[in-house]
MIVOVO-952632 format. One record per atom (N, C-alpha, C): residue in three letters; y, x, z. Coordinates in steps of 0.02 Angstrom, whole numbers, padded with zeros to 5 digits, always signed. Each point is the difference from the previous one (the first is absolute). Layout:
ALAYXZ/...
END
This chain:
MET-00059+00042+00000/MET+00059-00042+00000/MET+00062+00045+00000/PRO+00048-00014-00045/PRO+00060+00042-00003/PRO+00044-00007+00062/GLN+00032+00054+00018/GLN+00049+00000+00055/GLN+00069-00005-00031/TYR+00044-00039+00032/TYR+00067-00010-00026/TYR+00053+00020+00051/GLU+00058+00019-00025/GLU+00059+00008+00042/GLU+00050-00054-00023/HIS+00043-00019+00046/HIS+00047-00055-00013/HIS+00072+00023+00014/ALA+00046-00032-00033/ALA+00071+00014+00010/ALA+00040-00063-00016/VAL+00061-00002+00024/VAL+00046-00055-00016/VAL+00062+00031-00031/MET+00021-00029-00056/MET+00060+00023-00035/MET+00051-00056+00001/PHE+00063+00017+00013/PHE+00054-00049+00004/PHE+00055+00015-00050/HIS+00032-00052-00025/HIS+00061+00005-00040/HIS+00042-00061+00016/THR+00066+00007-00009/THR+00045-00056+00014/THR+00048-00011-00058/ALA+00025-00061-00004/ALA+00053-00018-00047/ALA+00049-00045+00036/ARG+00064+00010-00013/ARG+00051-00043+00031/ARG+00003-00065-00039/LEU-00002-00056+00036/LEU+00004-00066-00031/LEU+00072-00022-00008/ALA+00013-00039-00051/ALA+00067-00029-00010/ALA+00016-00043+00060/PRO+00060+00005+00028/PRO+00016-00037+00062/PRO-00006-00076-00006/ASP+00011-00027-00059/ASP-00002-00073-00008/ASP-00066-00025-00028/LEU-00051+00042-00002/LEU-00064-00018-00031/LEU-00030-00063+00033/ALA+00003-00005+00065/ALA-00030-00058+00035/ALA+00036-00065-00015/ASN+00061+00002-00024/ASN+00039-00060-00014/ASN-00008-00024-00072/ARG-00039+00033-00040/ARG-00008-00018-00070/ARG-00053-00055-00009/SER+00001-00031-00059/SER-00052-00050-00016/SER-00068+00036-00004/ASP-00054-00039-00001/ASP-00066+00030-00004/ASP-00007+00045-00061/ASP+00023-00024-00058/ASP-00005+00041-00062/ASP+00041+00063+00005/GLN+00061-00007+00027/GLN+00043+00059+00007/GLN-00028+00048+00052/PHE-00029-00027+00052/PHE-00030+00042+00052/PHE-00057+00041-00030/GLY-00044-00034-00038/GLY-00057+00035-00032/GLY+00023+00054-00047/ALA+00050-00015-00041/ALA+00026+00050-00047/ALA+00032+00058+00038/GLY+00037-00015+00052/GLY+00032+00053+00040/GLY-00051+00044+00035/LEU-00052-00031+00025/LEU-00053+00038+00033/LEU-00035+00046-00051/GLY-00011-00027-00060/GLY-00031+00040-00053/GLY+00041+00062-00018/ILE+00066-00008+00002/ILE+00044+00057-00014/ILE-00010+00055+00051/HIS-00012-00018+00062/HIS-00011+00050+00053/HIS-00071+00027-00001/LEU-00049-00041-00018/LEU-00070+00022+00003/LEU-00019+00046-00058/ALA+00026-00011-00059/ALA-00021+00040-00058/ALA+00010+00075+00012/PRO+00061+00023+00020/PRO+00007+00072+00011/PRO-00039+00025+00061/LEU-00008-00044+00049/LEU-00038+00019+00060/LEU-00073+00013-00018/ILE-00029-00044-00040/ILE-00070+00008-00021/ILE-00008+00063-00042/GLU+00047+00012-00045/GLU-00003+00060-00042/GLU+00004+00063+00043/LYS+00045+00001+00049/LYS+00008+00057+00044/LYS-00063+00012+00041/MET-00031-00053+00024/MET-00059+00007+00041/MET-00061+00021-00041/THR-00004-00025-00061/THR-00055+00020-00044/THR+00002+00075-00013/LYS+00060+00024-00018/LYS+00008+00072-00012/LYS-00011+00039+00064/GLY+00025-00026+00055/GLY-00007+00035+00064/GLY-00072+00006+00023/ALA-00041-00051-00012/ALA-00070+00002+00021/ALA-00039+00053-00038/GLU+00022+00015-00061/GLU-00034+00051-00040/GLU+00006+00069+00031/THR+00055+00012+00036/THR+00011+00067+00029/THR+00003+00000+00076/PHE-00001-00058+00032/PHE+00005-00006+00072/PHE-00053+00042+00034/GLN+00020+00046+00042/GLN-00047+00042+00038/GLN-00057+00027-00043/GLY+00016+00022-00060/GLY-00049+00030-00044/GLY-00033-00046-00050/GLY+00015-00065+00003/GLY-00026-00049-00049/GLY-00072-00020+00012/GLY-00027-00035-00050/GLY-00070-00023+00003/GLY-00010-00064+00040/TRP+00053-00037+00013/TRP-00004-00060+00043/TRP-00016-00063-00040/GLU-00033-00047+00032/GLU-00006-00068-00027/GLU+00034-00046+00051/VAL+00029-00054-00026/VAL+00035-00048+00043/VAL-00050-00051+00026/LEU-00001-00008+00067/LEU-00044-00049+00031/LEU+00036-00066+00012/SER+00064+00005+00021/SER+00039-00060+00012/SER+00074+00017-00001/HIS+00041-00052-00001/HIS+00073+00010+00001/HIS+00031-00052+00045/GLN+00062+00013+00019/GLN+00038-00046+00042/GLN+00073+00003-00022/LEU+00032-00057-00007/LEU+00072-00005-00013/LEU+00032-00031+00061/THR+00051+00033+00026/THR+00034-00023+00061/THR+00075+00003-00009/PRO+00035-00056+00007/PRO+00074+00003+00000/PRO+00023+00024+00069/LEU+00047+00047+00000/LEU+00023+00028+00063/LEU+00073+00021-00006/ASP+00044-00036+00034/ASP+00072+00018+00003/ASP+00029+00014-00069/GLY-00009-00046-00047/GLY+00029+00007-00067/GLY-00039+00047-00046/HIS-00058+00021+00021/HIS-00043+00043-00041/HIS-00067-00034-00011/LEU-00033+00020-00053/LEU-00068-00020-00013/LEU-00043+00063+00010/VAL-00045-00002+00048/VAL-00043+00057+00015/VAL-00069-00014-00030/MET-00023+00045-00042/MET-00067-00006-00029/MET-00043+00056+00029/SER-00057-00019+00027/SER-00047+00050+00025/SER-00066-00008-00036/LEU-00032+00056-00013/LEU-00066+00001-00032/LEU-00049+00035+00047/LEU-00057-00031+00011/LEU-00055+00033+00035/LEU-00042+00034-00054/LEU-00009+00065+00007/LEU-00034+00040-00050/LEU-00064+00030+00029/ARG-00047+00017-00044/ARG-00058+00038+00021/ARG-00021+00045-00057/ARG-00033+00055+00019/ARG-00030+00045-00048/ARG-00061+00032+00033/LYS-00045+00023-00042/LYS-00060+00034+00026/LYS+00021+00065+00033/LYS-00032+00015+00056/LYS+00013+00063+00033/LYS-00031+00057-00040/ALA+00035+00056+00000/ALA-00026+00059-00035/ALA-00062+00026+00035/GLY-00046+00025-00040/GLY-00059+00031+00030/GLY-00058-00040-00004/
END
């Protein structure tokens, strides 16, 4: 059975201050504007994070004080 190591990677994006006051369609579009670059940054980051070789097990999106925090739970096979 393979042995794995785990890590968590975080990135944040500042949300538009009026995002919560928008219509559902506008909210979705605004959220997409913030998520697209965040996903791209995290995808590239996972390739090199702590030496690379990670697979994503899960993710979490959390709004926090005007920011959107995205965390990824990662795993990779242990060397050896």
